[in-house]
PDB file of N, CA, C, O and CB in Angstrom:
ATOM      1  N   UNK A   1      14.211 -18.654   4.116  1.00  0.00           N
ATOM      2  CA  UNK A   1      13.355 -18.089   3.089  1.00  0.00           C
ATOM      3  C   UNK A   1      14.113 -17.005   2.335  1.00  0.00           C
ATOM      4  O   UNK A   1      15.006 -16.346   2.867  1.00  0.00           O
ATOM      5  CB  UNK A   1      12.060 -17.523   3.703  1.00  0.00           C
ATOM      6  N   UNK A   2      13.727 -16.852   1.098  1.00  0.00           N
ATOM      7  CA  UNK A   2      14.386 -15.819   0.298  1.00  0.00           C
ATOM      8  C   UNK A   2      13.692 -14.467   0.481  1.00  0.00           C
ATOM      9  O   UNK A   2      12.579 -14.378   1.000  1.00  0.00           O
ATOM     10  CB  UNK A   2      14.395 -16.218  -1.190  1.00  0.00           C
ATOM     11  N   UNK A   3      14.378 -13.438   0.043  1.00  0.00           N
ATOM     12  CA  UNK A   3      13.921 -12.059   0.227  1.00  0.00           C
ATOM     13  C   UNK A   3      12.545 -11.835  -0.406  1.00  0.00           C
ATOM     14  O   UNK A   3      11.682 -11.196   0.194  1.00  0.00           O
ATOM     15  CB  UNK A   3      14.938 -11.080  -0.372  1.00  0.00           C
ATOM     16  N   UNK A   4      12.346 -12.355  -1.601  1.00  0.00           N
ATOM     17  CA  UNK A   4      11.082 -12.151  -2.312  1.00  0.00           C
ATOM     18  C   UNK A   4       9.904 -12.752  -1.546  1.00  0.00           C
ATOM     19  O   UNK A   4       8.842 -12.136  -1.448  1.00  0.00           O
ATOM     20  CB  UNK A   4      11.159 -12.762  -3.711  1.00  0.00           C
ATOM     21  N   UNK A   5      10.093 -13.939  -1.011  1.00  0.00           N
ATOM     22  CA  UNK A   5       9.018 -14.622  -0.279  1.00  0.00           C
ATOM     23  C   UNK A   5       8.675 -13.876   1.017  1.00  0.00           C
ATOM     24  O   UNK A   5       7.501 -13.698   1.341  1.00  0.00           O
ATOM     25  CB  UNK A   5       9.428 -16.079   0.040  1.00  0.00           C
ATOM     26  N   UNK A   6       9.698 -13.443   1.751  1.00  0.00           N
ATOM     27  CA  UNK A   6       9.457 -12.719   2.997  1.00  0.00           C
ATOM     28  C   UNK A   6       8.737 -11.404   2.716  1.00  0.00           C
ATOM     29  O   UNK A   6       7.770 -11.062   3.398  1.00  0.00           O
ATOM     30  CB  UNK A   6      10.782 -12.455   3.737  1.00  0.00           C
ATOM     31  N   UNK A   7       9.209 -10.671   1.714  1.00  0.00           N
ATOM     32  CA  UNK A   7       8.577  -9.405   1.354  1.00  0.00           C
ATOM     33  C   UNK A   7       7.123  -9.621   0.968  1.00  0.00           C
ATOM     34  O   UNK A   7       6.252  -8.854   1.380  1.00  0.00           O
ATOM     35  CB  UNK A   7       9.334  -8.731   0.206  1.00  0.00           C
ATOM     36  N   UNK A   8       6.854 -10.645   0.192  1.00  0.00           N
ATOM     37  CA  UNK A   8       5.480 -10.951  -0.204  1.00  0.00           C
ATOM     38  C   UNK A   8       4.597 -11.270   0.986  1.00  0.00           C
ATOM     39  O   UNK A   8       3.450 -10.827   1.050  1.00  0.00           O
ATOM     40  CB  UNK A   8       5.462 -12.110  -1.170  1.00  0.00           C
ATOM     41  N   UNK A   9       5.122 -12.029   1.920  1.00  0.00           N
ATOM     42  CA  UNK A   9       4.338 -12.375   3.106  1.00  0.00           C
ATOM     43  C   UNK A   9       4.045 -11.143   3.961  1.00  0.00           C
ATOM     44  O   UNK A   9       2.941 -10.988   4.483  1.00  0.00           O
ATOM     45  CB  UNK A   9       5.076 -13.425   3.940  1.00  0.00           C
ATOM     46  N   UNK A  10       5.035 -10.278   4.097  1.00  0.00           N
ATOM     47  CA  UNK A  10       4.832  -9.063   4.883  1.00  0.00           C
ATOM     48  C   UNK A  10       3.774  -8.166   4.250  1.00  0.00           C
ATOM     49  O   UNK A  10       2.903  -7.647   4.947  1.00  0.00           O
ATOM     50  CB  UNK A  10       6.147  -8.299   5.030  1.00  0.00           C
ATOM     51  N   UNK A  11       3.845  -7.984   2.947  1.00  0.00           N
ATOM     52  CA  UNK A  11       2.855  -7.162   2.255  1.00  0.00           C
ATOM     53  C   UNK A  11       1.466  -7.779   2.360  1.00  0.00           C
ATOM     54  O   UNK A  11       0.474  -7.063   2.496  1.00  0.00           O
ATOM     55  CB  UNK A  11       3.243  -6.981   0.785  1.00  0.00           C
ATOM     56  N   UNK A  12       1.392  -9.098   2.298  1.00  0.00           N
ATOM     57  CA  UNK A  12       0.098  -9.779   2.436  1.00  0.00           C
ATOM     58  C   UNK A  12      -0.495  -9.527   3.816  1.00  0.00           C
ATOM     59  O   UNK A  12      -1.696  -9.292   3.947  1.00  0.00           O
ATOM     60  CB  UNK A  12       0.251 -11.296   2.193  1.00  0.00           C
ATOM     61  N   UNK A  13       0.347  -9.576   4.845  1.00  0.00           N
ATOM     62  CA  UNK A  13      -0.136  -9.288   6.200  1.00  0.00           C
ATOM     63  C   UNK A  13      -0.672  -7.862   6.293  1.00  0.00           C
ATOM     64  O   UNK A  13      -1.716  -7.632   6.903  1.00  0.00           O
ATOM     65  CB  UNK A  13       0.990  -9.496   7.230  1.00  0.00           C
ATOM     66  N   UNK A  14       0.025  -6.915   5.699  1.00  0.00           N
ATOM     67  CA  UNK A  14      -0.437  -5.527   5.725  1.00  0.00           C
ATOM     68  C   UNK A  14      -1.746  -5.371   4.970  1.00  0.00           C
ATOM     69  O   UNK A  14      -2.640  -4.658   5.426  1.00  0.00           O
ATOM     70  CB  UNK A  14       0.623  -4.599   5.131  1.00  0.00           C
ATOM     71  N   UNK A  15      -1.874  -6.027   3.822  1.00  0.00           N
ATOM     72  CA  UNK A  15      -3.117  -5.943   3.048  1.00  0.00           C
ATOM     73  C   UNK A  15      -4.284  -6.586   3.787  1.00  0.00           C
ATOM     74  O   UNK A  15      -5.431  -6.166   3.633  1.00  0.00           O
ATOM     75  CB  UNK A  15      -2.939  -6.609   1.685  1.00  0.00           C
ATOM     76  N   UNK A  16      -3.989  -7.602   4.586  1.00  0.00           N
ATOM     77  CA  UNK A  16      -5.075  -8.296   5.276  1.00  0.00           C
ATOM     78  C   UNK A  16      -5.495  -7.608   6.569  1.00  0.00           C
ATOM     79  O   UNK A  16      -6.376  -8.102   7.272  1.00  0.00           O
ATOM     80  CB  UNK A  16      -4.666  -9.712   5.574  1.00  0.00           C
ATOM     81  N   UNK A  17      -4.872  -6.468   6.894  1.00  0.00           N
ATOM     82  CA  UNK A  17      -5.358  -5.684   8.016  1.00  0.00           C
ATOM     83  C   UNK A  17      -4.430  -5.573   9.203  1.00  0.00           C
ATOM     84  O   UNK A  17      -4.733  -4.839  10.144  1.00  0.00           O
ATOM     85  CB  UNK A  17      -6.605  -6.242   8.466  1.00  0.00           C
ATOM     86  N   UNK A  18      -3.319  -6.268   9.195  1.00  0.00           N
ATOM     87  CA  UNK A  18      -2.374  -6.113  10.298  1.00  0.00           C
ATOM     88  C   UNK A  18      -1.772  -4.717  10.243  1.00  0.00           C
ATOM     89  O   UNK A  18      -1.534  -4.184   9.159  1.00  0.00           O
ATOM     90  CB  UNK A  18      -1.259  -7.198  10.240  1.00  0.00           C
ATOM     91  N   UNK A  19      -1.528  -4.129  11.397  1.00  0.00           N
ATOM     92  CA  UNK A  19      -0.924  -2.800  11.433  1.00  0.00           C
ATOM     93  C   UNK A  19       0.575  -2.912  11.159  1.00  0.00           C
ATOM     94  O   UNK A  19       1.163  -3.990  11.243  1.00  0.00           O
ATOM     95  CB  UNK A  19      -1.182  -2.113  12.801  1.00  0.00           C
ATOM     96  N   UNK A  20       1.165  -1.783  10.834  1.00  0.00           N
ATOM     97  CA  UNK A  20       2.603  -1.754  10.588  1.00  0.00           C
ATOM     98  C   UNK A  20       3.360  -2.185  11.845  1.00  0.00           C
ATOM     99  O   UNK A  20       4.356  -2.903  11.755  1.00  0.00           O
ATOM    100  CB  UNK A  20       3.051  -0.342  10.143  1.00  0.00           C
ATOM    101  N   UNK A  21       2.895  -1.753  13.005  1.00  0.00           N
ATOM    102  CA  UNK A  21       3.552  -2.148  14.255  1.00  0.00           C
ATOM    103  C   UNK A  21       3.447  -3.651  14.485  1.00  0.00           C
ATOM    104  O   UNK A  21       4.402  -4.273  14.950  1.00  0.00           O
ATOM    105  CB  UNK A  21       2.941  -1.394  15.440  1.00  0.00           C
ATOM    106  N   UNK A  22       2.288  -4.245  14.164  1.00  0.00           N
ATOM    107  CA  UNK A  22       2.134  -5.692  14.299  1.00  0.00           C
ATOM    108  C   UNK A  22       3.142  -6.420  13.416  1.00  0.00           C
ATOM    109  O   UNK A  22       3.783  -7.379  13.846  1.00  0.00           O
ATOM    110  CB  UNK A  22       0.698  -6.121  13.938  1.00  0.00           C
ATOM    111  N   UNK A  23       3.274  -5.956  12.184  1.00  0.00           N
ATOM    112  CA  UNK A  23       4.189  -6.606  11.248  1.00  0.00           C
ATOM    113  C   UNK A  23       5.629  -6.458  11.739  1.00  0.00           C
ATOM    114  O   UNK A  23       6.413  -7.403  11.652  1.00  0.00           O
ATOM    115  CB  UNK A  23       4.037  -6.009   9.827  1.00  0.00           C
ATOM    116  N   UNK A  24       5.977  -5.288  12.249  1.00  0.00           N
ATOM    117  CA  UNK A  24       7.332  -5.091  12.786  1.00  0.00           C
ATOM    118  C   UNK A  24       7.601  -6.039  13.942  1.00  0.00           C
ATOM    119  O   UNK A  24       8.695  -6.594  14.049  1.00  0.00           O
ATOM    120  CB  UNK A  24       7.526  -3.637  13.244  1.00  0.00           C
ATOM    121  N   UNK A  25       6.615  -6.228  14.808  1.00  0.00           N
ATOM    122  CA  UNK A  25       6.801  -7.061  15.999  1.00  0.00           C
ATOM    123  C   UNK A  25       6.821  -8.558  15.693  1.00  0.00           C
ATOM    124  O   UNK A  25       7.312  -9.344  16.504  1.00  0.00           O
ATOM    125  CB  UNK A  25       5.708  -6.772  16.993  1.00  0.00           C
ATOM    126  N   UNK A  26       6.300  -8.960  14.547  1.00  0.00           N
ATOM    127  CA  UNK A  26       6.304 -10.384  14.190  1.00  0.00           C
ATOM    128  C   UNK A  26       7.705 -10.879  13.847  1.00  0.00           C
ATOM    129  O   UNK A  26       7.999 -12.067  13.980  1.00  0.00           O
ATOM    130  CB  UNK A  26       5.367 -10.634  13.011  1.00  0.00           C
ATOM    131  N   UNK A  27       8.560  -9.977  13.409  1.00  0.00           N
ATOM    132  CA  UNK A  27       9.961 -10.293  13.096  1.00  0.00           C
ATOM    133  C   UNK A  27      10.077 -11.530  12.218  1.00  0.00           C
ATOM    134  O   UNK A  27      10.715 -12.514  12.594  1.00  0.00           O
ATOM    135  CB  UNK A  27      10.759 -10.501  14.382  1.00  0.00           C
ATOM    136  N   UNK A  28       9.456 -11.473  11.044  1.00  0.00           N
ATOM    137  CA  UNK A  28       9.504 -12.587  10.108  1.00  0.00           C
ATOM    138  C   UNK A  28      10.797 -12.640   9.305  1.00  0.00           C
ATOM    139  O   UNK A  28      11.035 -13.586   8.554  1.00  0.00           O
ATOM    140  CB  UNK A  28       8.340 -12.509   9.172  1.00  0.00           C
ATOM    141  N   UNK A  29      11.618 -11.632   9.467  1.00  0.00           N
ATOM    142  CA  UNK A  29      12.867 -11.591   8.721  1.00  0.00           C
ATOM    143  C   UNK A  29      13.769 -10.517   9.294  1.00  0.00           C
ATOM    144  O   UNK A  29      13.466  -9.926  10.330  1.00  0.00           O
ATOM    145  CB  UNK A  29      12.609 -11.340   7.228  1.00  0.00           C
ATOM    146  N   UNK A  30      14.875 -10.268   8.619  1.00  0.00           N
ATOM    147  CA  UNK A  30      15.786  -9.214   9.077  1.00  0.00           C
ATOM    148  C   UNK A  30      15.085  -7.865   9.140  1.00  0.00           C
ATOM    149  O   UNK A  30      14.217  -7.568   8.320  1.00  0.00           O
ATOM    150  CB  UNK A  30      17.003  -9.124   8.157  1.00  0.00           C
ATOM    151  N   UNK A  31      15.463  -7.057  10.109  1.00  0.00           N
ATOM    152  CA  UNK A  31      14.820  -5.773  10.352  1.00  0.00           C
ATOM    153  C   UNK A  31      14.823  -4.889   9.100  1.00  0.00           C
ATOM    154  O   UNK A  31      13.811  -4.268   8.775  1.00  0.00           O
ATOM    155  CB  UNK A  31      15.515  -5.052  11.502  1.00  0.00           C
ATOM    156  N   UNK A  32      15.948  -4.834   8.408  1.00  0.00           N
ATOM    157  CA  UNK A  32      16.049  -3.997   7.207  1.00  0.00           C
ATOM    158  C   UNK A  32      15.069  -4.461   6.133  1.00  0.00           C
ATOM    159  O   UNK A  32      14.480  -3.639   5.431  1.00  0.00           O
ATOM    160  CB  UNK A  32      17.484  -4.018   6.654  1.00  0.00           C
ATOM    161  N   UNK A  33      14.896  -5.762   6.005  1.00  0.00           N
ATOM    162  CA  UNK A  33      13.973  -6.310   5.014  1.00  0.00           C
ATOM    163  C   UNK A  33      12.530  -5.981   5.382  1.00  0.00           C
ATOM    164  O   UNK A  33      11.724  -5.652   4.511  1.00  0.00           O
ATOM    165  CB  UNK A  33      14.157  -7.832   4.890  1.00  0.00           C
ATOM    166  N   UNK A  34      12.209  -6.069   6.654  1.00  0.00           N
ATOM    167  CA  UNK A  34      10.858  -5.735   7.123  1.00  0.00           C
ATOM    168  C   UNK A  34      10.565  -4.259   6.850  1.00  0.00           C
ATOM    169  O   UNK A  34       9.495  -3.916   6.347  1.00  0.00           O
ATOM    170  CB  UNK A  34      10.705  -6.047   8.643  1.00  0.00           C
ATOM    171  N   UNK A  35      11.512  -3.397   7.180  1.00  0.00           N
ATOM    172  CA  UNK A  35      11.315  -1.965   6.960  1.00  0.00           C
ATOM    173  C   UNK A  35      11.173  -1.641   5.474  1.00  0.00           C
ATOM    174  O   UNK A  35      10.360  -0.795   5.101  1.00  0.00           O
ATOM    175  CB  UNK A  35      12.479  -1.174   7.556  1.00  0.00           C
ATOM    176  N   UNK A  36      11.957  -2.308   4.624  1.00  0.00           N
ATOM    177  CA  UNK A  36      11.860  -2.076   3.179  1.00  0.00           C
ATOM    178  C   UNK A  36      10.500  -2.517   2.650  1.00  0.00           C
ATOM    179  O   UNK A  36       9.913  -1.839   1.807  1.00  0.00           O
ATOM    180  CB  UNK A  36      12.984  -2.822   2.435  1.00  0.00           C
ATOM    181  N   UNK A  37       9.996  -3.643   3.136  1.00  0.00           N
ATOM    182  CA  UNK A  37       8.675  -4.120   2.713  1.00  0.00           C
ATOM    183  C   UNK A  37       7.593  -3.132   3.135  1.00  0.00           C
ATOM    184  O   UNK A  37       6.650  -2.882   2.384  1.00  0.00           O
ATOM    185  CB  UNK A  37       8.384  -5.517   3.307  1.00  0.00           C
ATOM    186  N   UNK A  38       7.729  -2.572   4.333  1.00  0.00           N
ATOM    187  CA  UNK A  38       6.755  -1.593   4.813  1.00  0.00           C
ATOM    188  C   UNK A  38       6.800  -0.341   3.950  1.00  0.00           C
ATOM    189  O   UNK A  38       5.753   0.185   3.570  1.00  0.00           O
ATOM    190  CB  UNK A  38       7.020  -1.237   6.287  1.00  0.00           C
ATOM    191  N   UNK A  39       8.003   0.145   3.633  1.00  0.00           N
ATOM    192  CA  UNK A  39       8.133   1.327   2.785  1.00  0.00           C
ATOM    193  C   UNK A  39       7.552   1.076   1.394  1.00  0.00           C
ATOM    194  O   UNK A  39       6.879   1.943   0.836  1.00  0.00           O
ATOM    195  CB  UNK A  39       9.603   1.740   2.674  1.00  0.00           C
ATOM    196  N   UNK A  40       7.808  -0.100   0.836  1.00  0.00           N
ATOM    197  CA  UNK A  40       7.252  -0.451  -0.475  1.00  0.00           C
ATOM    198  C   UNK A  40       5.734  -0.462  -0.434  1.00  0.00           C
ATOM    199  O   UNK A  40       5.074   0.053  -1.336  1.00  0.00           O
ATOM    200  CB  UNK A  40       7.775  -1.817  -0.936  1.00  0.00           C
ATOM    201  N   UNK A  41       5.187  -1.052   0.617  1.00  0.00           N
ATOM    202  CA  UNK A  41       3.736  -1.125   0.777  1.00  0.00           C
ATOM    203  C   UNK A  41       3.129   0.279   0.884  1.00  0.00           C
ATOM    204  O   UNK A  41       2.109   0.569   0.259  1.00  0.00           O
ATOM    205  CB  UNK A  41       3.376  -1.961   2.023  1.00  0.00           C
ATOM    206  N   UNK A  42       3.762   1.145   1.679  1.00  0.00           N
ATOM    207  CA  UNK A  42       3.252   2.499   1.844  1.00  0.00           C
ATOM    208  C   UNK A  42       3.323   3.274   0.530  1.00  0.00           C
ATOM    209  O   UNK A  42       2.406   4.029   0.208  1.00  0.00           O
ATOM    210  CB  UNK A  42       4.035   3.234   2.935  1.00  0.00           C
ATOM    211  N   UNK A  43       4.392   3.098  -0.222  1.00  0.00           N
ATOM    212  CA  UNK A  43       4.529   3.781  -1.513  1.00  0.00           C
ATOM    213  C   UNK A  43       3.452   3.298  -2.483  1.00  0.00           C
ATOM    214  O   UNK A  43       2.873   4.093  -3.223  1.00  0.00           O
ATOM    215  CB  UNK A  43       5.938   3.542  -2.112  1.00  0.00           C
ATOM    216  N   UNK A  44       3.190   2.005  -2.473  1.00  0.00           N
ATOM    217  CA  UNK A  44       2.166   1.435  -3.346  1.00  0.00           C
ATOM    218  C   UNK A  44       0.787   1.980  -2.973  1.00  0.00           C
ATOM    219  O   UNK A  44      -0.004   2.323  -3.852  1.00  0.00           O
ATOM    220  CB  UNK A  44       2.177  -0.107  -3.262  1.00  0.00           C
ATOM    221  N   UNK A  45       0.499   2.058  -1.680  1.00  0.00           N
ATOM    222  CA  UNK A  45      -0.790   2.583  -1.227  1.00  0.00           C
ATOM    223  C   UNK A  45      -0.955   4.054  -1.613  1.00  0.00           C
ATOM    224  O   UNK A  45      -2.037   4.470  -2.027  1.00  0.00           O
ATOM    225  CB  UNK A  45      -0.927   2.419   0.295  1.00  0.00           C
ATOM    226  N   UNK A  46       0.106   4.832  -1.480  1.00  0.00           N
ATOM    227  CA  UNK A  46       0.049   6.249  -1.840  1.00  0.00           C
ATOM    228  C   UNK A  46      -0.192   6.413  -3.339  1.00  0.00           C
ATOM    229  O   UNK A  46      -0.952   7.287  -3.757  1.00  0.00           O
ATOM    230  CB  UNK A  46       1.349   6.965  -1.428  1.00  0.00           C
ATOM    231  N   UNK A  47       0.446   5.585  -4.136  1.00  0.00           N
ATOM    232  CA  UNK A  47       0.256   5.631  -5.593  1.00  0.00           C
ATOM    233  C   UNK A  47      -1.194   5.297  -5.948  1.00  0.00           C
ATOM    234  O   UNK A  47      -1.788   5.945  -6.809  1.00  0.00           O
ATOM    235  CB  UNK A  47       1.225   4.646  -6.305  1.00  0.00           C
ATOM    236  N   UNK A  48      -1.759   4.293  -5.290  1.00  0.00           N
ATOM    237  CA  UNK A  48      -3.149   3.931  -5.529  1.00  0.00           C
ATOM    238  C   UNK A  48      -4.090   5.056  -5.105  1.00  0.00           C
ATOM    239  O   UNK A  48      -5.061   5.353  -5.801  1.00  0.00           O
ATOM    240  CB  UNK A  48      -3.497   2.644  -4.784  1.00  0.00           C
ATOM    241  N   UNK A  49      -3.804   5.675  -3.970  1.00  0.00           N
ATOM    242  CA  UNK A  49      -4.644   6.770  -3.489  1.00  0.00           C
ATOM    243  C   UNK A  49      -4.591   7.945  -4.459  1.00  0.00           C
ATOM    244  O   UNK A  49      -5.613   8.581  -4.715  1.00  0.00           O
ATOM    245  CB  UNK A  49      -4.202   7.215  -2.083  1.00  0.00           C
ATOM    246  N   UNK A  50      -3.415   8.239  -4.998  1.00  0.00           N
ATOM    247  CA  UNK A  50      -3.279   9.328  -5.962  1.00  0.00           C
ATOM    248  C   UNK A  50      -4.084   9.024  -7.225  1.00  0.00           C
ATOM    249  O   UNK A  50      -4.745   9.909  -7.769  1.00  0.00           O
ATOM    250  CB  UNK A  50      -1.795   9.558  -6.314  1.00  0.00           C
ATOM    251  N   UNK A  51      -4.031   7.791  -7.684  1.00  0.00           N
ATOM    252  CA  UNK A  51      -4.808   7.399  -8.864  1.00  0.00           C
ATOM    253  C   UNK A  51      -6.304   7.547  -8.608  1.00  0.00           C
ATOM    254  O   UNK A  51      -7.047   8.008  -9.475  1.00  0.00           O
ATOM    255  CB  UNK A  51      -4.483   5.951  -9.265  1.00  0.00           C
ATOM    256  N   UNK A  52      -6.741   7.152  -7.413  1.00  0.00           N
ATOM    257  CA  UNK A  52      -8.156   7.273  -7.071  1.00  0.00           C
ATOM    258  C   UNK A  52      -8.585   8.729  -7.007  1.00  0.00           C
ATOM    259  O   UNK A  52      -9.677   9.080  -7.453  1.00  0.00           O
ATOM    260  CB  UNK A  52      -8.442   6.587  -5.741  1.00  0.00           C
ATOM    261  N   UNK A  53      -7.723   9.580  -6.449  1.00  0.00           N
ATOM    262  CA  UNK A  53      -8.058  11.008  -6.389  1.00  0.00           C
ATOM    263  C   UNK A  53      -8.190  11.585  -7.791  1.00  0.00           C
ATOM    264  O   UNK A  53      -9.107  12.361  -8.061  1.00  0.00           O
ATOM    265  CB  UNK A  53      -6.991  11.787  -5.594  1.00  0.00           C
ATOM    266  N   UNK A  54      -7.280  11.210  -8.682  1.00  0.00           N
ATOM    267  CA  UNK A  54      -7.323  11.702 -10.058  1.00  0.00           C
ATOM    268  C   UNK A  54      -8.620  11.274 -10.734  1.00  0.00           C
ATOM    269  O   UNK A  54      -9.282  12.085 -11.382  1.00  0.00           O
ATOM    270  CB  UNK A  54      -6.110  11.190 -10.857  1.00  0.00           C
ATOM    271  N   UNK A  55      -8.982  10.005 -10.585  1.00  0.00           N
ATOM    272  CA  UNK A  55     -10.215   9.518 -11.190  1.00  0.00           C
ATOM    273  C   UNK A  55     -11.440  10.209 -10.596  1.00  0.00           C
ATOM    274  O   UNK A  55     -12.391  10.515 -11.315  1.00  0.00           O
ATOM    275  CB  UNK A  55     -10.329   8.010 -11.010  1.00  0.00           C
ATOM    276  N   UNK A  56     -11.419  10.451  -9.313  1.00  0.00           N
ATOM    277  CA  UNK A  56     -12.537  11.127  -8.662  1.00  0.00           C
ATOM    278  C   UNK A  56     -12.695  12.554  -9.186  1.00  0.00           C
ATOM    279  O   UNK A  56     -13.809  13.010  -9.446  1.00  0.00           O
ATOM    280  CB  UNK A  56     -12.339  11.140  -7.143  1.00  0.00           C
ATOM    281  N   UNK A  57     -11.572  13.252  -9.337  1.00  0.00           N
ATOM    282  CA  UNK A  57     -11.631  14.615  -9.859  1.00  0.00           C
ATOM    283  C   UNK A  57     -12.126  14.627 -11.305  1.00  0.00           C
ATOM    284  O   UNK A  57     -12.899  15.503 -11.693  1.00  0.00           O
ATOM    285  CB  UNK A  57     -10.251  15.282  -9.767  1.00  0.00           C
ATOM    286  N   UNK A  58     -11.683  13.662 -12.093  1.00  0.00           N
ATOM    287  CA  UNK A  58     -12.140  13.585 -13.480  1.00  0.00           C
ATOM    288  C   UNK A  58     -13.638  13.315 -13.546  1.00  0.00           C
ATOM    289  O   UNK A  58     -14.341  13.906 -14.365  1.00  0.00           O
ATOM    290  CB  UNK A  58     -11.374  12.493 -14.237  1.00  0.00           C
ATOM    291  N   UNK A  59     -14.128  12.424 -12.685  1.00  0.00           N
ATOM    292  CA  UNK A  59     -15.546  12.113 -12.666  1.00  0.00           C
ATOM    293  C   UNK A  59     -16.370  13.323 -12.228  1.00  0.00           C
ATOM    294  O   UNK A  59     -17.424  13.608 -12.796  1.00  0.00           O
ATOM    295  CB  UNK A  59     -15.813  10.929 -11.744  1.00  0.00           C
ATOM    296  N   UNK A  60     -15.882  14.019 -11.224  1.00  0.00           N
ATOM    297  CA  UNK A  60     -16.582  15.226 -10.766  1.00  0.00           C
ATOM    298  C   UNK A  60     -16.648  16.269 -11.869  1.00  0.00           C
ATOM    299  O   UNK A  60     -17.685  16.900 -12.068  1.00  0.00           O
ATOM    300  CB  UNK A  60     -15.890  15.815  -9.529  1.00  0.00           C
ATOM    301  N   UNK A  61     -15.562  16.451 -12.577  1.00  0.00           N
ATOM    302  CA  UNK A  61     -15.532  17.416 -13.667  1.00  0.00           C
ATOM    303  C   UNK A  61     -16.477  16.998 -14.783  1.00  0.00           C
ATOM    304  O   UNK A  61     -17.167  17.844 -15.350  1.00  0.00           O
ATOM    305  CB  UNK A  61     -14.111  17.573 -14.206  1.00  0.00           C
ATOM    306  N   UNK A  62     -16.522  15.721 -15.107  1.00  0.00           N
ATOM    307  CA  UNK A  62     -17.419  15.228 -16.140  1.00  0.00           C
ATOM    308  C   UNK A  62     -18.883  15.451 -15.739  1.00  0.00           C
ATOM    309  O   UNK A  62     -19.716  15.809 -16.572  1.00  0.00           O
ATOM    310  CB  UNK A  62     -17.155  13.737 -16.406  1.00  0.00           C
ATOM    311  N   UNK A  63     -19.180  15.236 -14.468  1.00  0.00           N
ATOM    312  CA  UNK A  63     -20.538  15.452 -13.989  1.00  0.00           C
ATOM    313  C   UNK A  63     -20.884  16.940 -14.044  1.00  0.00           C
ATOM    314  O   UNK A  63     -22.010  17.306 -14.380  1.00  0.00           O
ATOM    315  CB  UNK A  63     -20.700  14.911 -12.554  1.00  0.00           C
ATOM    316  N   UNK A  64     -19.935  17.780 -13.721  1.00  0.00           N
ATOM    317  CA  UNK A  64     -20.139  19.228 -13.807  1.00  0.00           C
ATOM    318  C   UNK A  64     -20.448  19.623 -15.244  1.00  0.00           C
ATOM    319  O   UNK A  64     -21.374  20.394 -15.495  1.00  0.00           O
ATOM    320  CB  UNK A  64     -18.896  19.993 -13.293  1.00  0.00           C
ATOM    321  N   UNK A  65     -19.679  19.099 -16.180  1.00  0.00           N
ATOM    322  CA  UNK A  65     -19.903  19.429 -17.591  1.00  0.00           C
ATOM    323  C   UNK A  65     -21.275  18.931 -18.077  1.00  0.00           C
ATOM    324  O   UNK A  65     -21.912  19.553 -18.927  1.00  0.00           O
ATOM    325  CB  UNK A  65     -18.786  18.821 -18.459  1.00  0.00           C
ATOM    326  N   UNK A  66     -21.708  17.798 -17.517  1.00  0.00           N
ATOM    327  CA  UNK A  66     -22.983  17.232 -17.907  1.00  0.00           C
ATOM    328  C   UNK A  66     -24.162  18.051 -17.426  1.00  0.00           C
ATOM    329  O   UNK A  66     -25.249  17.949 -17.995  1.00  0.00           O
ATOM    330  CB  UNK A  66     -23.098  15.843 -17.391  1.00  0.00           C
ATOM    331  N   UNK A  67     -23.981  18.859 -16.398  1.00  0.00           N
ATOM    332  CA  UNK A  67     -25.088  19.665 -15.875  1.00  0.00           C
ATOM    333  C   UNK A  67     -25.172  21.029 -16.522  1.00  0.00           C
ATOM    334  O   UNK A  67     -26.092  21.794 -16.231  1.00  0.00           O
ATOM    335  CB  UNK A  67     -24.952  19.827 -14.389  1.00  0.00           C
ATOM    336  N   UNK A  68     -24.246  21.343 -17.379  1.00  0.00           N
ATOM    337  CA  UNK A  68     -24.231  22.660 -18.022  1.00  0.00           C
ATOM    338  C   UNK A  68     -25.147  22.710 -19.190  1.00  0.00           C
ATOM    339  O   UNK A  68     -25.255  23.747 -19.846  1.00  0.00           O
ATOM    340  CB  UNK A  68     -22.850  23.027 -18.460  1.00  0.00           C
TER     341      UNK A  68
END
């Protein structure tokens, strides 16, 4: 399998609820590739969480302004 396919499968497993340790233990590819996929997934999740926090703060501020 090529790098792109393995990375995609690993990220899909993480999105579907498998833990990082489970994905590491499945050994679907070279260790370095598995670790890189995990790091990419974690970075993507952090970016999404930051976006959600920003939207939540904006909504809270808008609601505050609406009550004034």
